[in-house]
C-alpha positions in Angstrom: 64.1 72.9 158.6 61.1 72.4 160.7 60.6 69.9 163.5 57.1 69.7 164.8 56.3 68.7 168.4 52.7 67.7 169.1 51.0 68.6 172.4 51.7 66.2 175.3 48.7 67.3 177.3 46.2 70.2 177.3 43.0 71.4 179.1 40.8 74.4 179.5 40.2 75.9 183.0 36.9 77.8 183.6 36.4 80.5 186.3 32.7 79.8 186.4 33.3 76.1 187.1 36.2 76.2 189.5 36.6 72.4 189.9 35.6 71.2 186.4 38.3 69.3 184.5 38.1 69.3 180.7 41.2 67.4 179.8 39.6 65.2 177.1 37.5 67.9 175.4 38.1 68.0 171.6 38.4 71.8 171.8 40.3 74.3 173.9 38.5 77.5 174.8 39.5 81.1 175.6 36.6 83.0 177.1 36.3 86.6 178.0 32.5 86.9 177.9 29.3 88.0 179.6 27.8 84.6 179.0 28.3 81.9 181.6 28.4 78.1 181.2 25.7 76.0 182.8 27.3 73.1 184.6 27.0 69.7 183.0 25.8 71.2 179.6 27.1 73.3 176.8 24.3 75.8 177.4 25.2 79.5 178.2 23.2 82.2 180.0 23.8 86.0 180.2 25.7 87.2 183.3 26.7 90.6 184.7 30.2 89.5 185.6 32.9 88.3 183.2 33.1 84.6 182.4 36.8 83.7 181.9 38.7 80.6 180.8 42.3 79.9 180.1 44.2 77.2 178.2 46.9 75.0 179.7 49.2 73.1 177.1 52.5 71.3 177.4 55.0 70.0 174.9 57.8 67.5 175.6 61.1 69.1 174.4 63.5 66.4 175.5 64.2 65.3 172.0 64.7 68.9 170.8 67.1 69.6 173.6 69.1 66.5 172.7 69.3 67.6 169.1 70.5 71.1 170.1 73.2 69.6 172.3 74.4 67.3 169.5 74.4 70.1 166.9 71.6 68.8 164.7 69.5 71.9 165.5 71.2 75.3 165.5 69.8 78.6 166.6 66.1 77.5 166.5 63.0 79.7 166.8 59.8 78.3 168.3 56.2 78.9 167.2 53.1 77.8 169.1 50.3 76.9 166.6 46.6 76.4 167.5 43.9 76.1 164.9 40.6 77.9 165.4 37.4 75.8 165.4 35.0 78.6 166.3 34.8 82.3 167.2 31.8 83.9 168.9 31.2 87.6 169.5 34.8 88.5 169.3 36.2 92.0 168.9 38.2 92.9 165.8 41.3 93.8 167.9 42.6 91.8 170.8 45.8 90.3 172.3 46.5 86.7 173.4 49.3 86.1 175.8 51.3 83.0 176.7 53.3 82.6 180.0 55.3 79.6 181.3 53.3 77.7 183.9 55.1 77.6 187.3 53.6 74.4 188.8 53.0 70.9 187.5 49.4 69.9 186.6 47.4 66.9 185.5 45.5 66.8 182.3 42.6 64.7 183.7 39.8 62.9 181.8 36.9 65.3 182.1 34.9 67.3 179.6 33.0 70.6 179.8 29.7 68.9 179.3 30.3 65.9 181.7 27.4 65.4 184.1 28.3 65.0 186.9 31.5 67.0 186.3 34.8 65.2 186.5 37.4 66.7 188.9 40.4 64.4 188.5 42.7 66.9 186.8 43.5 70.6 186.4 40.7 73.1 186.9 40.5 76.8 187.8 41.1 76.1 191.5 43.2 72.9 191.3 46.4 71.9 189.5 45.9 68.3 190.5 42.8 66.8 192.1 42.8 68.0 195.7 45.9 70.3 195.3 45.3 74.0 194.7 47.2 76.4 192.5 49.3 78.3 195.0 52.1 80.8 195.3 52.7 84.5 194.7 52.2 84.2 191.0 48.5 83.2 191.3 46.6 86.3 190.0 44.1 86.0 191.6 44.2 82.7 193.7 43.0 80.2 191.2 43.2 80.3 187.4 46.7 78.8 187.2 50.1 80.1 188.2 52.8 81.4 185.9 56.1 83.1 185.8 55.6 86.9 185.4 59.1 88.2 184.6 59.0 90.4 181.4 61.4 88.0 179.6 59.0 85.1 180.1 56.0 86.4 178.2 54.9 85.9 174.6 52.0 87.5 172.8 50.1 87.7 169.5 48.2 90.8 168.5 45.1 90.3 166.3 43.5 92.9 164.2 40.8 92.0 161.6 42.5 88.7 160.9 42.2 84.9 161.2 41.8 83.6 164.8 44.4 80.9 164.4 47.3 81.3 166.9 50.8 81.4 165.4 52.9 82.8 168.2 56.6 83.2 168.6 57.4 81.7 172.0 61.2 81.4 171.6 62.0 83.3 174.8 60.1 80.8 176.9 61.3 77.7 175.1 64.9 78.9 175.3 64.5 79.3 179.1 63.2 75.7 179.3 66.0 74.3 177.1 68.7 76.2 179.0 67.4 75.0 182.4 66.5 78.5 183.5 62.9 77.3 184.0 61.3 73.9 184.4 59.0 73.1 181.5 55.5 72.9 182.9 53.9 74.2 179.7 52.1 77.3 178.6 49.1 79.1 180.0 47.2 81.0 177.2 44.8 83.8 178.1 43.5 87.1 176.9 46.0 89.8 178.0 45.5 90.9 181.6 44.2 94.3 180.6 41.5 92.7 178.4 40.5 90.3 181.2 40.1 93.2 183.6 38.2 95.8 181.5 34.5 95.8 181.0 34.4 95.0 177.3 32.9 91.8 175.8 35.6 89.8 173.9 33.5 86.7 173.3 35.0 83.2 173.1 37.6 81.5 170.9 37.7 77.7 170.4 40.7 75.8 169.2 41.2 72.1 168.3 42.8 70.2 171.1 45.2 67.2 171.1 42.1 65.0 171.3 40.6 66.3 168.1 39.7 63.9 165.3 41.0 66.3 162.7 44.4 67.2 161.3 44.4 70.4 163.3 46.1 69.3 166.5 48.1 71.9 168.5 51.8 71.9 167.8 55.0 73.6 168.6 57.1 74.2 165.5 60.9 74.3 165.9 62.4 76.2 163.0 66.0 76.7 162.0 68.1 77.2 158.8 69.8 73.9 157.8 70.5 75.0 154.3 74.0 74.8 152.7 74.9 76.4 149.4 77.7 75.5 147.0 77.3 75.1 143.3 80.6 73.4 142.1 80.7 73.4 138.3 76.9 73.7 137.8 75.3 76.6 135.9 72.5 78.8 137.2 69.0 78.1 136.2 67.2 80.7 134.0 64.2 81.7 135.9 62.4 82.9 132.8 62.7 79.5 131.1 63.2 76.6 133.3 61.6 73.3 134.3 62.0 71.9 137.8 61.1 68.4 139.0 61.5 66.7 142.4 63.6 63.9 141.2 64.0 62.5 144.7 60.3 62.5 145.6 58.8 59.2 146.5 55.1 58.3 146.5 55.0 57.4 150.2 57.0 58.1 153.3 56.9 56.8 156.9 55.8 59.3 159.5 59.1 59.0 161.4 61.2 59.6 158.3 63.5 62.6 157.6 63.7 62.6 153.8 66.1 64.3 151.4 64.2 65.7 148.5 66.4 66.2 145.4 65.5 68.7 142.7 66.4 68.7 139.0 66.3 72.1 137.3 67.0 72.5 133.6 66.4 75.0 130.8 63.1 74.3 128.9 64.6 75.5 125.6 68.4 75.1 125.6 70.3 76.9 122.9 71.1 74.7 119.9 74.6 73.3 119.9 76.4 70.2 118.6 76.9 68.0 121.6 77.2 64.2 122.2 74.6 64.0 125.0 71.2 65.5 125.7 71.3 68.9 127.3 68.0 68.1 128.9 70.0 65.8 131.2 72.2 68.7 132.4 71.0 70.0 135.8 71.2 73.6 136.9 71.3 75.1 140.4 68.5 77.3 141.8 69.3 80.7 143.4 69.8 81.1 147.2 66.4 82.6 147.5 64.5 79.4 146.8 62.0 77.8 149.2 59.5 75.0 149.6 56.0 75.0 151.1 53.6 72.1 152.0 49.9 71.9 151.4 47.3 69.4 152.4 46.3 67.7 149.1 42.6 67.4 150.1 41.9 70.7 151.9 44.5 72.8 150.0 45.4 74.4 153.3 49.0 75.6 153.6 50.5 73.7 156.5 54.0 74.9 156.1 54.4 78.3 154.3 57.4 79.6 152.5 59.9 80.8 155.1 63.3 82.3 154.5 64.5 81.0 157.9 63.4 77.4 157.8 62.2 76.2 154.3 65.3 77.3 152.3 66.4 75.0 149.5 70.1 73.9 149.6 72.5 73.3 146.7 75.7 71.4 146.2 77.8 70.2 143.3 75.2 67.7 142.2 72.1 70.0 142.3 69.5 71.5 144.6 67.8 69.7 147.5 66.1 70.1 150.9 65.6 68.0 153.9 62.1 67.4 155.3 60.9 66.0 158.6 57.8 63.9 157.9 57.1 63.8 161.7 55.4 67.1 161.4 52.6 65.8 159.2 49.6 63.7 160.2 49.8 60.1 158.8 47.5 58.5 156.3 47.0 61.7 154.3 48.3 63.1 151.0 50.3 66.3 150.7 52.1 68.2 148.1 55.2 70.4 147.9 55.2 73.8 146.2 58.3 75.7 145.3 59.1 79.4 145.1 62.2 80.6 143.3 63.2 84.3 143.4 65.9 86.6 142.1 66.0 90.4 141.8 63.8 90.4 138.7 61.5 87.4 139.0 59.4 85.3 141.4 58.3 81.9 140.1 55.9 79.6 141.9 56.0 76.0 140.9 52.9 74.0 141.7 53.3 70.9 139.6 51.5 68.1 141.4 54.4 67.1 143.6 52.1 64.8 145.7 53.2 62.3 148.4 51.6 60.3 151.2 52.6 60.0 154.8 52.0 56.5 156.3 52.3 55.0 159.8 
């Protein structure tokens, strides 16, 4: 199962504009460039020293922590997801790192292009207006402070691929949940070696929590909630089966956790003299059966097939899965897609399983 937590606050901090707050910008930006920003505009000019920026982002994990303590979530993994809005002059190979921030900070109400600049929140020099980033973990002074222990770092290596961030940050989140660290959020940056060398790595922009799109930053909490028992049911024949989502409704509330029931049957059952229709007799799907979710309008895969978190369950009445609608943006249409595997066959079922999420 997947529980999605949306960003509580975020901001970009810029080395060229040490007091600028950008808390309400619709994009977050990672810069490692030889082009500097002109204050009060979005214009850029060439420079001989590197122009850097880093991203601050925090998620409230109180509800997740409570669910772990109550046993509703077991052995979770955590993935930080940011969707790219633009990439400029980037290298084909680079590494993005995430560390846990070590001091509290304010999001603020500024924007990069604000004129005059707004300084009421986090910036390169300040964590809070008038209060500087400080402590031994500031490298250098300014630019945020973070925990540097080897166990508290996450990274994603990119090589000729999409610039979206999908980073496993389980080690950091587990430290927050256990109380080993205080949750002040993540700082995202190019790896330290890439910030320090003389190579141009360009700029990467990502949609922020203030975007007017569906691509808001999120933290996905993934765990296997599947159960598997078949009772007296027979196995579905993957070479000749029909599958419907008998429990799928047209509309769901965005705070709903829905149980989606499946009905699998043979398309062409063998002839036999029986007193009831064999088309009403359900079958169970194999253990390697999964669901995925697409945006119905953009056709973008929002939740891919995943053996650890989108596994389809089975019991004596048939197959099913539980789905948390809180991970989808409301007032949009989506569709489920199924994948069923065994040692000989892989079947993808994309049969217009549409539904809408409403407020």
